[in-house]
C-alpha positions in Angstrom: -7.6 -11.2 1.4 -4.8 -10.7 3.9 -4.8 -8.4 6.9 -3.2 -5.0 6.6 -1.7 -3.8 9.9 -1.7 -0.2 11.0 1.8 1.2 11.6 1.3 2.4 15.2 0.6 0.5 18.4 -1.5 2.1 21.2 -1.3 1.9 25.0 -5.1 1.3 25.5 -7.8 -0.6 23.7 -9.9 2.5 23.7 -7.4 4.4 21.6 -7.2 1.6 19.0 -11.0 1.3 19.1 -11.3 5.0 18.2 -9.1 4.5 15.2 -11.3 1.5 14.0 -14.4 3.6 14.4 -12.8 6.5 12.4 -11.8 4.0 9.6 -15.3 2.7 9.3 -17.0 6.1 9.4 -14.7 8.8 8.1 -12.6 7.4 5.3 -15.1 8.4 2.7 -14.4 12.0 3.5 -10.8 11.6 2.2 -11.9 9.5 -0.9 -10.8 6.1 0.4 -13.0 3.0 0.5 -13.9 1.9 4.0 -12.3 -1.4 5.1 -14.6 -4.4 4.8 -13.4 -5.6 8.2 -11.4 -3.9 10.9 -10.5 -5.0 14.4 -8.4 -4.3 17.4 -5.7 -6.9 18.3 -3.3 -7.2 21.2 0.4 -7.6 20.6 2.7 -10.0 22.6 3.9 -7.1 24.6 0.4 -6.0 25.7 -0.1 -3.0 23.4 -3.0 -2.7 21.0 -3.0 -2.4 17.3 -5.5 -2.2 14.4 -5.7 -4.5 11.4 -8.1 -4.3 8.5 -9.1 -5.8 5.2 -10.0 -3.7 2.2 
């Protein structure tokens, strides 16, 4: 499987981490399968993003 990158970058690692936690816990509410793996990464410019595998 390949990584899928979330569209938005965040200023803090905390903000990106909150999105990861929501992906893991709340996606079932909207009828989506939770990602098998999700993580926070740091871009070259120092901002934080989220990538996941379904």
